[in-house]
C-alpha positions as CSV (number, residue, x, y, z in Angstrom):
1,M,-33.3,12.2,6.6
2,L,-30.8,13.8,4.2
3,E,-31.2,17.2,6.0
4,F,-30.3,15.5,9.3
5,M,-27.3,13.8,7.7
6,F,-25.9,17.0,6.3
7,S,-26.4,18.7,9.6
8,L,-23.9,16.4,11.3
9,P,-20.3,17.7,12.1
10,D,-18.0,17.9,9.0
11,L,-15.6,15.3,10.4
12,V,-18.5,12.8,10.9
13,L,-19.7,13.5,7.3
14,V,-16.2,12.7,6.0
15,I,-16.0,9.4,8.0
16,L,-19.5,8.3,6.9
17,G,-18.7,9.3,3.4
18,F,-15.6,7.0,3.3
19,I,-17.6,4.2,4.9
20,L,-20.3,4.4,2.2
21,L,-17.7,4.7,-0.6
22,I,-15.8,1.6,0.6
23,T,-18.9,-0.5,1.3
24,G,-20.6,0.7,-2.0
25,G,-17.4,0.0,-4.0
26,E,-17.2,-3.6,-2.6
27,S,-20.9,-4.2,-3.4
28,V,-20.6,-2.9,-6.9
29,V,-17.5,-5.0,-7.6
30,Q,-19.0,-8.2,-6.2
31,G,-22.3,-7.6,-8.0
32,A,-20.4,-6.9,-11.3
33,I,-18.4,-10.1,-11.0
34,T,-21.5,-12.2,-10.4
35,L,-23.2,-10.6,-13.4
36,A,-20.2,-11.3,-15.6
37,K,-20.2,-14.9,-14.6
38,K,-24.0,-15.3,-15.2
39,M,-23.9,-13.5,-18.6
40,N,-20.7,-15.3,-19.6
41,V,-18.9,-12.1,-20.5
42,S,-15.6,-10.6,-19.4
43,P,-15.3,-8.5,-16.3
44,L,-13.8,-5.8,-18.6
45,L,-17.1,-5.5,-20.4
46,I,-19.1,-5.3,-17.1
47,G,-16.7,-2.6,-15.9
48,F,-16.9,-0.7,-19.1
49,T,-20.7,-0.7,-19.2
50,I,-22.8,-1.4,-16.1
51,V,-20.2,-0.2,-13.5
52,A,-19.1,2.7,-15.6
53,V,-22.7,3.9,-16.0
54,G,-23.3,3.7,-12.2
55,T,-20.1,5.6,-11.3
56,S,-20.9,8.3,-13.9
57,L,-24.3,9.2,-12.3
58,P,-22.9,12.2,-10.4
59,E,-21.7,13.8,-13.6
60,L,-25.0,13.1,-15.3
61,A,-27.0,14.7,-12.4
62,V,-24.8,17.8,-12.4
63,T,-25.0,18.2,-16.2
64,I,-28.8,17.7,-16.5
65,K,-29.4,20.2,-13.6
66,A,-27.1,22.7,-15.4
67,V,-28.8,22.5,-18.8
68,S,-32.2,22.7,-17.2
69,S,-31.3,26.0,-15.5
70,N,-30.8,27.9,-18.8
71,N,-27.7,29.4,-17.2
72,Q,-24.7,29.3,-19.4
73,Q,-22.3,29.6,-16.5
74,L,-23.7,26.4,-15.0
75,V,-23.5,24.7,-18.4
76,D,-19.8,25.8,-18.6
77,L,-19.3,24.4,-15.1
78,A,-20.9,21.1,-16.1
79,V,-18.9,20.8,-19.3
80,G,-15.7,21.7,-17.4
81,G,-16.7,19.0,-14.9
82,V,-16.8,16.4,-17.7
83,L,-13.4,17.4,-19.0
84,G,-11.9,17.6,-15.5
85,S,-13.5,14.2,-14.5
86,N,-11.9,12.5,-17.6
87,V,-8.5,13.9,-16.7
88,A,-9.0,12.7,-13.0
89,N,-10.1,9.3,-14.2
90,I,-7.1,8.8,-16.3
91,M,-4.4,10.4,-14.2
92,L,-5.6,9.8,-10.7
93,V,-8.0,6.8,-10.8
94,L,-6.1,4.7,-13.4
95,G,-2.8,5.8,-11.9
96,T,-3.9,4.6,-8.5
97,A,-5.1,1.3,-10.1
98,A,-1.6,1.0,-11.7
99,M,0.1,1.6,-8.4
100,L,-1.9,-1.4,-7.0
101,G,-0.8,-3.6,-9.9
102,A,-4.1,-3.7,-11.8
103,C,-2.8,-2.4,-15.1
104,E,0.1,-4.8,-15.7
105,D,-2.1,-7.4,-17.4
106,P,-5.3,-5.6,-18.4
107,G,-6.8,-8.6,-20.2
108,L,-8.6,-9.4,-23.4
109,G,-10.6,-6.7,-25.2
110,I,-8.6,-3.8,-23.8
111,K,-7.5,-2.6,-27.3
112,K,-11.1,-2.2,-28.4
113,D,-11.9,-0.1,-25.4
114,A,-8.8,2.0,-25.8
115,V,-9.8,2.8,-29.4
116,A,-13.3,3.8,-28.1
117,V,-11.6,6.3,-25.6
118,I,-9.6,7.8,-28.5
119,L,-12.6,8.1,-30.8
120,A,-14.8,9.6,-28.0
121,S,-12.1,12.1,-27.2
122,I,-11.8,13.1,-30.8
123,V,-15.6,13.7,-30.9
124,L,-15.2,15.9,-27.8
125,L,-12.4,17.8,-29.5
126,I,-14.6,18.5,-32.5
127,A,-17.5,19.6,-30.3
128,V,-15.2,22.0,-28.3
129,M,-13.7,23.5,-31.5
130,M,-17.2,23.9,-33.0
131,G,-18.3,25.7,-29.8
132,E,-21.5,23.7,-29.5
133,I,-23.2,20.3,-29.4
134,S,-26.4,20.4,-31.4
135,G,-29.4,18.2,-30.6
136,I,-28.7,16.1,-33.7
137,F,-25.1,15.7,-32.8
138,G,-26.1,14.7,-29.3
139,I,-28.4,12.0,-30.7
140,A,-25.6,10.7,-33.0
141,M,-23.4,10.5,-29.9
142,L,-26.0,8.4,-28.0
143,V,-26.5,6.1,-31.0
144,S,-22.8,5.6,-31.3
145,L,-22.6,4.7,-27.7
146,I,-25.4,2.2,-27.9
147,L,-24.0,0.6,-31.1
148,F,-20.6,0.3,-29.4
149,Y,-22.1,-1.4,-26.4
150,A,-23.9,-3.9,-28.7
151,Y,-20.7,-4.7,-30.5
152,S,-18.8,-5.0,-27.2
153,Y,-21.4,-7.5,-25.9
154,I,-21.1,-9.7,-29.0
155,Y,-17.3,-9.5,-29.0
156,S,-17.1,-10.4,-25.3
157,K,-19.5,-13.3,-25.7
158,K,-17.1,-14.7,-28.3
159,L,-14.2,-14.4,-26.0
160,G,-16.0,-15.9,-23.0
161,L,-15.0,-15.6,-19.4
162,E,-11.5,-14.7,-18.2
163,D,-9.6,-16.6,-15.6
164,E,-9.8,-13.8,-13.0
165,L,-13.4,-14.6,-11.9
166,D,-13.7,-16.0,-8.4
167,D,-16.7,-16.8,-6.3
168,T,-18.4,-13.9,-4.6
169,W,-20.4,-13.7,-1.4
170,I,-23.5,-13.1,-3.5
171,G,-23.5,-16.6,-5.0
172,E,-25.1,-17.3,-8.4
173,N,-28.4,-15.3,-7.9
174,M,-28.5,-12.8,-10.8
175,I,-31.4,-10.8,-9.4
176,L,-29.6,-10.4,-6.1
177,A,-26.5,-9.4,-8.0
178,M,-28.4,-6.7,-9.8
179,G,-29.9,-5.4,-6.5
180,V,-26.5,-5.4,-4.8
181,T,-24.9,-3.5,-7.7
182,I,-27.6,-0.9,-7.7
183,F,-27.6,-0.5,-3.9
184,G,-23.8,-0.3,-4.0
185,G,-24.1,2.5,-6.6
186,L,-26.5,4.4,-4.4
187,M,-24.1,4.1,-1.4
188,I,-21.3,5.4,-3.6
189,F,-23.4,8.3,-4.8
190,F,-24.5,9.4,-1.3
191,G,-21.0,8.6,0.1
192,A,-19.5,11.0,-2.4
193,E,-22.0,13.7,-1.5
194,L,-21.3,13.4,2.3
195,L,-17.5,13.4,1.8
196,I,-17.6,16.5,-0.5
197,E,-19.9,18.3,2.0
198,G,-17.7,17.4,5.0
199,A,-14.4,18.1,3.3
200,T,-15.6,21.4,2.0
201,G,-16.8,22.4,5.4
202,I,-13.5,21.5,7.0
203,A,-11.5,23.3,4.3
204,T,-13.5,26.5,4.7
205,S,-13.4,26.4,8.5
206,M,-9.6,26.2,8.2
207,G,-9.5,29.3,6.0
208,I,-8.7,27.6,2.8
209,S,-10.1,29.6,-0.1
210,E,-13.1,28.6,-2.1
211,T,-10.9,28.5,-5.2
212,I,-8.7,25.8,-3.9
213,V,-11.8,23.9,-2.6
214,G,-13.4,24.1,-6.0
215,L,-10.4,23.0,-7.9
216,S,-9.5,20.1,-5.6
217,I,-12.4,18.8,-3.5
218,I,-15.3,19.5,-5.8
219,A,-13.5,18.6,-9.0
220,L,-12.4,15.3,-7.4
221,G,-15.9,14.7,-6.0
222,T,-17.4,13.4,-9.2
223,S,-14.5,11.0,-9.7
224,L,-14.8,9.5,-6.2
225,P,-17.2,6.8,-7.3
226,E,-14.8,5.7,-10.0
227,L,-11.9,5.9,-7.6
228,A,-13.8,3.8,-4.9
229,V,-14.8,1.0,-7.3
230,T,-11.4,0.9,-9.0
231,I,-9.4,0.6,-5.7
232,I,-11.7,-2.1,-4.4
233,A,-11.6,-4.0,-7.7
234,A,-7.8,-3.7,-7.9
235,L,-7.4,-4.9,-4.3
236,R,-9.7,-7.8,-5.0
237,G,-7.6,-8.7,-8.0
238,H,-10.4,-8.0,-10.5
239,K,-8.3,-6.1,-13.0
240,G,-10.9,-6.1,-15.8
241,V,-13.5,-4.3,-13.6
242,A,-10.8,-1.8,-12.4
243,I,-9.6,-0.8,-15.9
244,G,-13.0,-1.1,-17.7
245,N,-14.6,1.2,-15.1
246,V,-12.1,4.0,-15.9
247,L,-12.2,3.7,-19.7
248,G,-16.0,3.2,-19.7
249,S,-16.6,6.2,-17.5
250,N,-14.6,8.4,-19.9
251,V,-16.5,7.2,-22.9
252,I,-19.8,7.6,-21.1
253,N,-18.9,11.1,-19.9
254,I,-18.5,12.2,-23.5
255,L,-20.9,10.2,-25.6
256,G,-23.5,9.5,-22.9
257,I,-23.6,12.5,-20.5
258,L,-23.0,15.2,-23.1
259,G,-25.1,13.3,-25.6
260,V,-28.1,13.2,-23.2
261,A,-27.6,16.8,-22.1
262,S,-27.5,18.2,-25.7
263,T,-30.4,16.0,-26.7
264,Y,-32.5,17.0,-23.7
265,A,-31.7,20.7,-24.2
266,G,-31.9,20.7,-28.0
267,G,-28.2,21.6,-28.1
268,I,-25.7,23.2,-25.7
269,L,-23.1,25.9,-26.2
270,I,-19.5,25.2,-25.2
271,S,-17.3,28.1,-24.0
272,E,-14.3,28.9,-26.2
273,E,-12.2,28.9,-23.0
274,F,-12.1,25.1,-23.1
275,A,-10.4,25.1,-26.5
276,G,-7.4,26.9,-25.1
277,R,-6.1,24.4,-22.5
278,D,-8.5,21.9,-21.0
279,I,-9.4,19.9,-24.1
280,W,-5.8,19.4,-24.9
281,V,-5.1,18.1,-21.5
282,V,-7.9,15.6,-22.0
283,M,-6.5,14.6,-25.5
284,I,-2.9,14.2,-24.2
285,T,-3.7,12.2,-21.1
286,S,-6.3,10.0,-22.8
287,G,-4.1,9.6,-25.9
288,L,-0.9,8.6,-24.0
289,V,-2.8,5.9,-21.9
290,A,-4.6,4.6,-24.9
291,A,-1.4,4.4,-26.9
292,M,0.2,2.3,-24.1
293,L,-2.7,-0.1,-24.0
294,L,-2.8,-0.4,-27.8
295,G,1.0,-1.0,-27.8
296,E,0.5,-3.7,-25.1
297,K,2.9,-1.8,-22.9
298,K,2.4,-2.4,-19.2
299,I,1.3,0.5,-17.1
300,S,3.6,-0.3,-14.2
301,K,3.4,0.8,-10.6
302,N,6.1,3.5,-11.3
303,I,4.1,4.9,-14.2
304,G,1.0,4.9,-12.1
305,L,2.8,6.9,-9.4
306,T,4.0,9.3,-12.1
307,M,0.4,9.7,-13.3
308,V,-0.9,10.5,-9.8
309,I,1.9,13.0,-9.2
310,G,1.2,14.5,-12.6
311,Y,-2.5,15.0,-11.7
312,L,-1.6,16.7,-8.4
313,L,0.8,19.0,-10.2
314,Y,-1.9,19.8,-12.7
315,I,-4.3,20.8,-9.9
316,V,-1.5,23.1,-8.5
317,Y,-1.0,24.6,-12.0
318,L,-4.7,25.3,-12.3
319,Y,-4.6,27.1,-8.9
320,L,-1.4,29.1,-9.7
321,S,-2.7,30.2,-13.1
């Protein structure tokens, strides 16, 4: 079935990919809202945990495949993918959410999650400077993630539901909500695959170099799930899910994905090239956004537009350098 799908014309793959992304994003958002209502927790927590885990699956698949290959170049590609995805999530995905007005009132609990992003980024900085993530360090990262999730759940239960929760087409059935969320995640995953395949084919057929394709389409590919869910959530007015998805994905990318990879492989080496530029881009972008959230400053539509333009300029800089 998959072989047949990938044999379709590139334009068809792009169209199907967008359809799956949009439909999957709608399903994940609706499922997440129902789960939040049934569990009496905020949408921000659901976005930060369940939705963020689902949208980070592409990065996890790439990373596990890389460390299993015993090929350091593939490991570097996977680590670079995590760093690049975090930059794309902050600048492009969160910037897009801000342009849609989803970041002007992020809701309760956002400071806690902003602090988590900062701490996770510092952990990543330490790992990059050390040049490796040992198996023990990876286990510590996973334990930290689990403990933070437990704390977040208790904290969110004390806060209770936020006003933004509306009725969904799923109703009150929690089992159905879980199924819809999982199925939506699968649609997003395969939609991203189809879109990347089709867009890459179109680009190469037009004579665009593989370098540009890699820096733009492929790098953006692993952030498409986050982008799809965030846009749908923002359009639906579910600001907690939109922002929580971005912040949660960045924390999971660092503590979860790199933690699982290093634990699974007994440790992974990190190229010193990442210490020269990429890690600082992650620190600056994550730090600025976290500082705005901690300072209770609105990430306005104009700031969101600036973030998106900044990301596009960053991609151009990567290509030119």
